[in-house]
N, C-alpha and C positions, 0 to 999 in steps of 0.2 A: 471530309477532306481526303483527297486521293493520296494513297501511299506512294512514296517516291523511292523507297529503299530497294525496289526490285526492278528498276528500269533496266531493260535488257540492251546492252551495247556490246560491240566487238564480238558478235557471233555471225558465223557464215549463214547465209540463207540456205534453205534446202536446195539440193541439186535436183530440180524437177522442171517439167515442161521444157525439155530440150530434145534435140534430135540425136539419139545415141549413135546413129550411123554416120551422119555427115560430120559430127564433131570429132569423130575418130579418124584422124588423118591417115594413120597407118592402114586401117581397114579400108577406107574409101579409096585410097590410092592403090591398094592391092586389088580391089575389084576392077578399077580402071585398067590395071595392068593385065589382068588375066581374062577379062571378058571380051568377047568379039565386038569390034567397033559398032556393028549394026545393031547390037543388043544394048549398048552402053546406056543410052538415054532412058530406055524403058526400065532397065535394071536399077539405075540410080533412083528413079522415081519410086519404084517398088520398095527398095530398101530404105529410102528416106521416109516413106510413109510408115513402114514398120518401126523405124528408129524414133519417129515422133510418138508413136503409140507406146513404145518401150520406155520412153523418158517421161511419159505423162504421169500425173498424180494418180489417175485411175489404175493404170497398170502396176504402179508401185504399191498401191493399196491392195490390189489383188495378191501380190506377192506376200505382203504382210499377213493378210487373212489366211492364205493357203498354208502358211507355216505356223500360225498361231492356232489353227484348227486342223490338226493332222487327221489322216484318214482313220476310220473305225471299221473293224471287222464285224460283220454280221454273219455268223455261221448258220443260224436258223431263223425262220420267220416265226410269227407269233403262234402258229399252229404246230410248230415242231418240225416242219419240213426243212431239210438241209438245203441252204441256198448259196452259202459261201460267196457272199458279196462284200464289197468294200465301199463304204460311203465316204464321199469327199465333199468338202466345202464347195459351195457354188463358185468361189473364186478359182478353184482348181480347174473347173470345167471351162470357165471363161478364158483362162490362160491357154488351155489346150485348144479351144476353139480358134483363137487368134493364131496359134502356131500352125495348125493344120491349114487354116485359110490362107496363111502366108506361104504355103508350099514347102514347109519344112520337112514333109515326108515325101516330097516329089522332086527327086533329083535325077533319076536314072534315065528318063525318057524325054527331057526337054533341053533345048540348046543352052549351053552354059549352066546346066542344072546344078552341078556340084559347087561351082563358085558362088552362084547366087544363093543356093541353099545354105552353104557354109557361112557366108556372110550374114544371112538372116538368122541362122542358129546362134552365131556369136552375138548378134545384136539382142535377140529376144531372150537369151539366157540371162542377160543383165537385168531383166525385169524379175525373173524368178527361175532358179536353176532346176528345181526338183522335177517339174513336169517335163523337162527335156529328156528324161529317161525313156518313157514310152515313145516320144517323138523320135528319138535316136534309134530305138530298136525296130520301130515300124519302117523307118527309112532303110535300115540295114538288112532287113529280112528279104528284100527284093532279089538281090543276086543269088541268095541261097535257094529261093523258090524257083528261080529260072533254071535250075538243074532239072526241073520237072515241068515241061511246057504246059501240061494240063493244069497243074496247080497254079502256075504263074498266071495263066489265062483267067482262072477263077478268082484269085486273090489280089493280084497286082493292081487292078483298077480301084479296088477298095483301099488298098494301102497308100496309093499315090493320090487319092481323092483330096480335094480341098474342102471337104465337108466333114465336120466332126459330129458324130452321133454318140452320145453317152448311153450307157445301159447295155445289158446283154439281151440279145434276141437272135433269131435265125440269121445267119450271116448273109444269105441272099437278099434279105429285106433291108440291109443297111447300105446307105450311100457311101459310107466311109468306115474303115475299120482300123484298129490299132493292134500291133503285135508285140509280144514279149519274147523272152528267151529263158530257158532253164538248162543249165549245164552242170553246175557244181552240186556235189552231194556231201553229206556229213563227213564221210570217211576219206574223201579225196581232195576236196577243194579244187585247186587248179589242175590237179592230176586227174583229168576227166576219164582217162583209160581205166581208172580204179572204180568207175561207176558200177553200181549193182542193179539199177533199175532194169527190169526185164521187159522185152517186147516179144509177145507171142503172136505168130501169124494167124490170121483168120482166113476164111475161104475166099473172101473178096480180094481181088488184086490190090496189093499195096496196103491192105488194112491189117491193123495189129491191135492188141490190147496191152496196155502198159501196167506194170505193177512196180511200185517203188516210190521214190521221193526226190525232191529237189530242196536243197538247203537254203539257197538264195534264189528266189523267183520274184523279180521286181515287176511292178505294175500288174498285179494279178487280175485287175478288172479288164485287161485287154481281151480282144475277141479271139485271139489265137496265139499259140506259142510254138517256137521251134525248140525241141528238146533232144537230148541225147539219151539213148538207151541201148542195152545189150540185146541184139537180135541173134538168131541162130548163126548168122554170118559175121557177127562181131558188132562193135560199137557203131550205131547208125543214127541218122537224123530223122526226126519225126515232126509232123505238124499235129498239134493238139488243139482243136477248137474248144472254146468254152461252151458253145451251144452247137448241137448237132443239126444236120440238115432238116430233120423233122420237127425242130423246135424244142426238143428236150435238152436238159442240161447234161453235159458230159460230166463224168466223175472227176472232180477237181477239188480236193479237200484242202482248204486253206487252214493250216493248223494254228498259225499265229502270225502277227505282223512283227517285224523286227523293231526294236527300240534303238534308233540309230543316233549317232553323234550329231549329224546334220542331215540334210536332204529330207527334212521331216514332213514336207508336203507330199512326198512320194511314198507309196506303200511298197515295202519289200517284205516278202513273205516266205514261209516254209509251206510246201505243198506236198500232198500225198496222192499217188495214183493207185487205184485199186480197180482194175478192169476198165481202165480209161481208154476210150477209142482214139486211135491215132492213124495217121496216113504217112507212109514212108516217103521221105524226100531224098532223092538221089538213090544210090545203091546201098544194099546191106554191106556193113563192114567199112564203109567210107564216110562215116558220120562226121569225123573231124574235118576231112577235106571238103565236105558239103557245107558245113556251117562256118568254115574259116573266113569266107568272104564277108559274112555277117559280122564276125568278130573284128576283122580289119576295119570295116566301116564304123563300127562303134568305137574302136580305138581312136580313129580320127576325130570322132565327136568328143572323146575325152580330151584331146588336144584343144579342140575348139572351145569346149566348156571351160577348161582351165584358162585359156586365153581370155575368155569373156570375164571370168572372175577377176583376173589380174587387171584387165582394162577398167572394170568398174571400181576396183580398189584404187587404182591410180587416179581415175577421174574424181573420186571422192576426196582423196588426199590433196591433190593440186587445187581443187575447188576450195577446200577449207583453208589452205595456206594462202590463197589469193585474197581472202577476206579477213583473215585473223591477223591482228596486230600484236606484237610482243617485242619488248626491249627496243622500243623506239621506231618500229617499222613493220611492214607486212612480212609475214613469215616466208612468203614465197621469194622475197628479195634477200633473205638472210643467207649468206654463203653456205653454212652448214646444212640448213634445211634444203636449200637448192640442190646440194649434192645428193641428199637422200632422195628427193623427188626425181632427180635426173636418173639416178641408179634404178629406181623402180620403173620409170618410164622406159628405160632401155630393155628391161626384162619383158615388159608388156609388149613393146613393139616387136622385139625379136620373136616372141611367141606368135603374135598375130601374123607376121610376115611368113613365118614357116608354115603355119596352119593353112594360109591361103595358097601357098605354093603346092601343098599336098592336095588340096581340093582341085586345083588346076590340073594336076597330074591325073586325077580321076577323070576329068573331062576330056583330056587329050586321048587317053586310052591307047597310046602307042606302045609298042613292045618296050621301048626305052623307058617310058614313064612307068609302065607296070613293074619293070625290074627295079627302078628307082624307089617306088613305093614299098617294095618288099623289105628294104632296109630302113627307109626314111620314116615309115609309119611307126614301127616299134621303137626306133631311136627317139623320135619326137615324143611319142607317148611316154617313154621313160623319163625324159628330161623336163619337158614342159610341165607335166603334171606335178613333178617334184618341186618345181620352182614356185608353184602356186601358193603353198602355205606360207613360206617366208615372206612373199610379197604381200599377201593379205595381212599378216601379222604386223609388218613394218608400216603398211599404210594405215592400219588401225592406230598404231602408235603416233602417227603424224597428227591425228585428231586428239591425242591425249585422252583425258578422261571422257571427253565427249564421244570418242570412238568406242569406249568400253561399255556404253549403255546400248540397250537393244534398239532404241528409237533411231539411232544413227544408221542402222542397217549393217554396220561393220561386223558385229559378232556373227550374223548369219553368213556373211561372206567367209569369215574365218572357219566356222564350223563346216561349211561346204567344201573348203579348199582341199582337204586330203582325199576326198572321195575319188576323183578321177585317177589318182595314182593307184588306187586299190582295185577299182572295177575293171573288168575285162583284162585281168592279168596284172598283178602288182609288179614292182620294179624288177625283181629277179626274173620273173617270167618274161618280161620284155627284153632284158639283157640276154637271156638264154635264147630267145627267139632270134635276136640279131646274130648271135654266135652261130646258131644253126644255119642261118642264111649265108653267113660268110663261109662256112665249111662246105655247103652243098650247092650253092647257087652263085657261081663266080660272075654270072652276068649281072647280078644285083650289085655287087661291089663295083663292077665296071661302070654301071649307070650312076651310082652314087659318086664315084670319083670324077666322072664327067661333069656332073652337076656342080660340085664344089670347084672344079677346075676352071669354070667359066669366069671366076673372079681372080684367078692367079695372076700375080704381077701388079695388082692394084693396091695392095697394102702389105708391107713387109711382115707385119705381125701375123696376118692371115697366112702368108706364104710359109712362115716358120711353123705355124700350127699344123698346116697340111703336111709339111715334111715330117714333123713329129708323129702325126697320126699314121702316116705310111710306114714309119719305123715300127710302131705298135702292131700294125696289121701284118707286117712281114713275117711274124712268128706267131702262128696260131696255137703253138704248143703251150699247155698250161693256161689257156685263155679263160677258162671258166672262173678262176679265182680273181681275174682282173677284168672280167666282162663289164662290170659297171663303169670302171674307169674308161675303158675303150668306148663304150656307148655314149658316155658323157662327152668325150672329146669329139665323137662323130657329130653329135647334135650341135655342139658349140661351133664347130668348124662350118657346118651347114648353115647355121644361123648367121655366122659372120660372112660367109660367101654371099648370102641373099642380101644382107644389109649393105655390104660394100657395093653390090650391083644396083640396088634400088632405093636405099634410104638416103636422106640428106647427109652430106659429109660429116656434120657434127655428130649425128647419131652413129654412123659407121665408125668414126674415129674413136668415140668413147667406148663403143662395144669392143672393138679390136684391142684398144689399150688395156681394158680391164679384163675381159673374159679370155682373150687370146694372148695378150702381151704380158700378163702377170702383174700389171700395175694396179692392184686391187687388194682390199683387205678381206677379212672374213665376215664382215657385216655390210649391209647396204649403207651408202653414204661415204664410201671410201674411194671414190673415183679420183683420178689425178686432178688437182685444182686448176691446172692450166687449160683444161678443156673448155669448150663453149657450152657450159652446162645450162646457162639461161635459155639458150635456143632450144635445147632438148626439152626443158620443162615447158616452155611456151608451146611447143608443138603438141605436148601431151595434154595441155589444160583445156577444159571445156569452157567456152565462153557463153554465158547466158545473160 
């Protein structure tokens, strides 16, 4: 006789086999807004194909497998030879293969490259976030390498290739390559000018030997790395290949892999250089200036990655609430749950809209947009990445106990959520970078104010917030102690301006009322009850 005590009812079906791109209205509308009309149809098809793959059971399973089977360090082979290799689960390689094939390392040389690549990165990160680290660094290495035309000619075709080849071998034999980055050291962290790694010139032009270490070196299985070291002329940027041109292994001693809170599919390591061959990139003594474009591009990816985690959190929460019944009705129809979901949806849409505007500014490459990015990127990196963890935690709570178990996927989102706020410069570093730009680059502030000014007069709460921000910015004295406050306001005003211009009225109204108008509590779910919250939630929900 069949048991009936465990009949399963009132459970949401898995959110699977859906199009991650097309179901995200904020993202798909952002692409339509920023992509050239003649490219629109092809880009839509490209991103929808990636979106269907990202939402498939197979891709979701790859994400689970890659995180349940973290990388392993193999320092030596069976015979005692030093090999310094990292082994990954096959799922990791499948995820990377799809990312590279989708052009997520190819933005700098194709029309609309940054918008389509940013949208793809946001979509594919929702399948699994950890492998986005080497994808991001490979993409970001291109502008730094372009400071040396010979190096760019050699490496850029491999970095922008749509072919992924795992394993270490002679670079010239690979159809595609991945890059990493090593800046921080034990004694300095973000203060890279305290680096002690030495670079000693060789007889060959631009050739050096490095001695020292890197405290955080992510994706150590990559084919090459941009690193900082102290040359005779000061702190300089170098290219360190894992395999030399003659096929021999470069000296790249992986000491251990970090045991991290999240991002467990990705290997982050400590490495030692001991007579490691390197090639100078740019000029001696200008290492920070050379590598800064790479840093800026990876900071944008931190914004995109956080926007992706927030979007997936909201998708899971609204999906669950649409199917789960409690207290006589669907959760999604309950006024208090609707308030929570709408509040989360606002945060997600604001992050996505801002991220896509930044990507579009990279594509335009006008002097105005370059100046705008100088302030907007660190401000967005500061704020959006900090909003990710509370969004992921609240979304998990929307699923109740179901969200607290690993099978839901929500714990992995939560563990991943603080990462982007820490990588590529934590909150204080971003705030100080904004302060530096305000003090030294007046054209950056002019471009920022021009951007937010495009929505002036459309919403009185936004107008008031702009006025208050101008008051804050009028006095730069003693700014360091209030830098976080100022940068937060800059990010919120920028998000408000973009939403007022481009989002549906109910979204812009709710954002301005809460984030700019002060009608908001200290937790999610405290939006004014008079707003059209049902429309906000419906816009954010995935229909499968």
